[in-house]
C-alpha positions in Angstrom: 20.3 -125.5 176.1 21.5 -122.0 175.6 25.2 -121.6 174.7 27.1 -118.4 175.7 29.0 -118.7 172.3 31.8 -116.2 172.9 32.6 -117.8 176.3 32.8 -121.2 174.6 34.9 -120.2 171.6 37.3 -118.2 173.7 37.6 -121.3 176.0 38.1 -123.5 172.9 40.8 -121.1 171.6 42.8 -121.2 174.8 42.1 -124.9 175.4 43.1 -126.3 172.0 46.6 -125.5 170.6 46.9 -123.0 167.8 49.0 -125.6 166.1 45.7 -127.2 165.1 45.4 -125.8 161.6 43.4 -126.3 158.4 44.8 -127.2 155.0 45.4 -123.4 154.5 47.9 -123.4 157.4 45.8 -121.1 159.6 44.6 -122.0 163.1 41.1 -123.6 163.4 41.5 -124.6 167.0 38.6 -122.4 168.2 36.2 -123.7 165.6 37.1 -127.3 166.2 37.0 -126.9 169.9 33.6 -125.2 169.8 32.1 -128.0 167.6 33.6 -130.7 169.8 32.3 -129.1 173.0 28.8 -128.8 171.4 28.9 -132.4 170.4 29.9 -133.4 173.9 27.2 -131.3 175.5 24.5 -132.7 173.2 25.7 -136.3 173.9 25.9 -135.8 177.6 22.9 -133.7 178.4 20.5 -134.6 175.5 18.8 -131.2 175.1 15.6 -131.0 172.9 16.6 -127.6 171.6 19.9 -125.7 171.4 20.7 -122.1 170.6 24.1 -120.5 170.2 23.7 -117.0 171.7 25.8 -114.3 170.2 27.4 -111.0 171.2 26.1 -108.7 168.5 27.4 -105.9 170.8 29.9 -107.0 173.3 29.9 -103.6 175.0 26.4 -102.1 174.6 26.0 -98.3 174.7 23.4 -98.4 177.5 25.9 -100.1 179.8 28.8 -97.9 178.8 26.6 -94.8 179.3 25.9 -96.0 182.8 29.4 -96.9 183.8 32.1 -95.8 181.2 34.7 -98.2 182.7 32.5 -101.2 181.6 34.9 -103.6 179.7 37.0 -100.6 178.8 40.2 -102.5 179.6 39.3 -104.9 176.7 39.0 -102.2 174.0 41.3 -102.6 171.0 42.7 -99.5 169.3 40.0 -99.8 166.6 37.3 -99.6 169.2 36.4 -103.3 169.0 37.1 -106.0 171.5 40.7 -107.0 171.9 40.9 -110.5 170.4 43.9 -112.7 169.7 45.1 -112.4 166.1 44.6 -116.1 165.5 41.0 -116.1 166.9 39.4 -113.2 165.0 39.4 -114.9 161.6 37.9 -118.1 163.0 34.7 -116.5 164.2 33.2 -116.0 160.7 34.1 -119.6 159.9 32.2 -120.8 162.9 29.2 -118.7 161.9 29.2 -120.3 158.5 29.6 -123.8 159.9 26.7 -123.3 162.4 24.4 -122.0 159.6 25.3 -124.9 157.3 24.8 -127.4 160.1 21.4 -125.9 160.9 22.1 -125.0 164.5 20.3 -121.9 165.7 22.5 -118.8 166.3 20.8 -115.7 167.8 22.1 -112.2 168.5 20.4 -108.9 169.0 21.7 -105.4 167.9 22.8 -103.4 170.9 22.9 -106.4 173.3 25.2 -109.0 174.6 24.8 -112.8 174.4 23.9 -112.6 178.1 20.8 -110.6 177.3 19.8 -113.0 174.5 20.2 -115.9 177.0 18.2 -114.0 179.7 15.3 -113.4 177.2 15.2 -116.9 175.8 15.5 -118.4 179.3 12.6 -116.2 180.5 10.5 -117.2 177.5 11.1 -120.9 177.9 8.3 -123.1 179.0 10.5 -126.0 180.2 13.8 -126.6 181.8 16.8 -124.5 180.6 20.5 -125.2 180.8 22.7 -122.2 180.3 26.3 -123.1 179.3 28.8 -120.4 180.2 32.0 -119.6 181.9 30.6 -116.2 183.0 29.4 -115.9 186.6 27.1 -113.0 185.7 24.6 -115.5 184.4 24.2 -117.0 187.9 21.5 -114.4 188.4 19.3 -116.4 186.1 19.1 -119.5 188.1 15.6 -120.3 189.2 14.7 -123.6 190.8 10.9 -123.1 190.3 11.4 -122.8 186.5 14.3 -125.4 186.4 16.8 -122.8 185.0 20.3 -123.7 185.9 23.8 -122.8 184.7 26.3 -125.4 183.5 29.5 -123.5 184.5 32.5 -124.3 182.5 35.3 -122.6 184.6 37.0 -126.0 185.0 36.4 -127.0 181.4 33.7 -128.7 179.4 34.5 -132.1 180.9 34.3 -130.9 184.5 31.1 -128.8 184.5 29.8 -127.3 187.7 26.0 -127.4 187.9 24.7 -124.2 189.4 21.2 -123.9 190.8 19.9 -121.7 193.7 21.3 -124.0 196.3 24.8 -123.9 194.6 24.7 -120.0 194.6 23.7 -120.0 198.3 26.4 -122.5 199.2 29.1 -120.7 197.2 28.4 -117.1 198.2 26.2 -117.3 201.3 23.3 -115.4 199.8 19.8 -116.3 198.6 19.9 -118.2 195.3 18.4 -115.4 193.3 20.4 -112.5 194.8 23.5 -112.8 192.7 23.0 -109.6 190.7 22.8 -107.4 193.8 25.7 -109.3 195.3 27.8 -108.6 192.1 26.9 -104.9 192.2 28.2 -104.6 195.7 31.3 -106.7 195.3 32.2 -105.5 191.8 33.9 -107.4 189.0 37.3 -106.3 187.8 37.0 -108.5 184.7 34.1 -106.3 183.5 35.5 -103.0 184.8 32.9 -102.8 187.6 34.6 -101.3 190.7 32.0 -102.3 193.2 31.7 -100.5 196.5 35.2 -99.7 197.8 36.0 -101.7 200.9 32.9 -104.0 200.5 34.1 -107.5 199.7 32.2 -110.7 199.2 31.7 -111.3 203.0 30.3 -107.9 203.7 28.1 -107.9 200.6 26.6 -111.3 201.6 25.9 -110.1 205.1 24.2 -107.0 203.9 22.0 -108.9 201.5 21.1 -111.5 204.1 20.1 -108.7 206.5 18.2 -106.4 204.2 17.1 -108.7 201.3 18.2 -106.7 198.3 20.2 -103.8 197.1 17.2 -101.6 197.4 16.6 -102.8 201.0 20.3 -102.1 201.8 20.2 -98.6 200.4 16.9 -97.8 202.2 18.3 -99.0 205.5 21.5 -97.0 205.0 19.4 -93.9 204.3 17.4 -94.1 207.5 20.0 -95.6 209.9 21.1 -93.2 212.6 22.8 -95.6 215.0 25.2 -97.9 213.1 25.0 -101.6 213.9 26.4 -104.6 212.1 26.4 -105.2 209.2 25.7 -101.5 208.7 28.7 -100.3 210.7 29.9 -96.7 210.6 32.6 -97.7 208.1 30.1 -99.6 205.8 27.6 -96.7 205.9 30.4 -94.3 204.9 31.4 -96.6 202.0 27.8 -97.0 200.8 27.2 -93.2 200.9 30.4 -92.6 199.0 29.4 -95.0 196.3 25.9 -93.6 195.9 26.4 -92.6 192.2 27.9 -96.0 191.4 25.0 -97.7 193.1 22.5 -95.6 191.1 24.2 -96.7 187.8 25.4 -100.3 188.4 22.2 -102.3 188.5 21.4 -101.6 184.8 24.9 -102.7 183.9 24.9 -105.9 185.9 21.3 -107.0 185.3 20.9 -109.4 182.4 18.1 -108.1 180.1 15.2 -110.6 180.0 12.7 -108.9 177.6 14.6 -107.8 174.6 12.9 -107.9 171.1 13.8 -111.2 169.6 12.0 -113.1 166.9 10.6 -116.5 167.7 13.4 -119.0 168.1 12.8 -122.7 167.8 16.2 -124.1 168.3 15.1 -127.7 167.5 18.1 -129.9 166.9 18.6 -130.5 163.2 18.0 -134.1 162.0 20.1 -133.3 158.9 22.4 -130.4 158.0 20.7 -127.3 156.6 23.1 -127.5 153.7 25.1 -130.7 153.5 27.1 -129.5 150.4 28.1 -126.2 152.0 29.0 -128.0 155.3 31.1 -130.5 153.4 33.0 -127.8 151.6 33.6 -125.9 154.8 34.8 -129.0 156.5 37.2 -129.8 153.7 38.5 -126.2 153.4 39.2 -125.8 157.1 40.1 -129.3 158.1 37.0 -129.8 160.2 35.9 -133.2 159.0 36.4 -135.1 162.2 34.7 -132.4 164.3 31.8 -132.2 161.9 31.4 -135.9 162.0 31.4 -135.9 165.8 28.8 -133.2 165.9 26.7 -135.1 163.3 26.9 -138.2 165.3 25.8 -136.4 168.5 22.8 -134.9 166.6 21.9 -138.3 165.2 22.5 -137.5 161.6 22.2 -140.7 159.4 25.4 -142.3 158.1 24.6 -141.2 154.5 24.9 -137.6 155.7 28.0 -138.1 157.8 30.0 -140.0 155.1 33.7 -140.8 155.5 35.0 -137.2 155.6 36.0 -137.1 152.0 34.8 -134.2 149.8 31.5 -135.2 148.3 27.9 -134.3 148.7 28.1 -135.7 152.2 30.2 -135.0 155.2 
């Protein structure tokens, strides 16, 4: 199970009221929500391994160089990602809690969590569940390798299971064609304009007719007599978007071969550091969430304790 960590802690932040605070009076809603979601995922889906995949770089240079508008609307004045004031301080706390619990957390300099997920999913020798609220990761679904997406758009308790059949049913395209479809249609949430005038229906028709973005562009280059779906209007739009279509694939495509160290991700039978975890739980009012996580992971009762500050949690 590969968690798109930022997707989940943003969902937790907006799904749990900021009135949920620790003893210090500061919000801990994102941390508690993330831990509770992880506990529910482990309990419900029983993964053998779990990795929280991290955005070491939420807006990588290679994607910005290709398309400068990529995520530009999310830039904060300091050049970082615009994040709610109450969320930013919670992220380092979550990092500490995951480390003390012994849950694997993996990022890569210059890459997004998507690329970590793509690489780990490609490396995996068994079934993979990718947990995310980001449609970009639909491009990873692969029925032959049992890679699917647990899509959280409706919340962690109402997950949509996305495999190749689900992609085909939802978008009318072959199950592994989502990346090319996204290039054509665009994605305003990521600052990707798409081909002007080419919406989801036309993008799907083009992919079904010509198989891929490369096939579409080759057909457009040699077509002398327009015919559906390469009508005169569509041809004109594709030619006008030529520079965008040259650049967009590297932005949309999830990297699947980045340099990552070996990652085991085995679920911890005990916390990596029970004392540190207990201290973090007490300091931030996370006792109940830590206990739920421990119960989901099968930690023994002597580790879980009663939530009071001690050598146990």
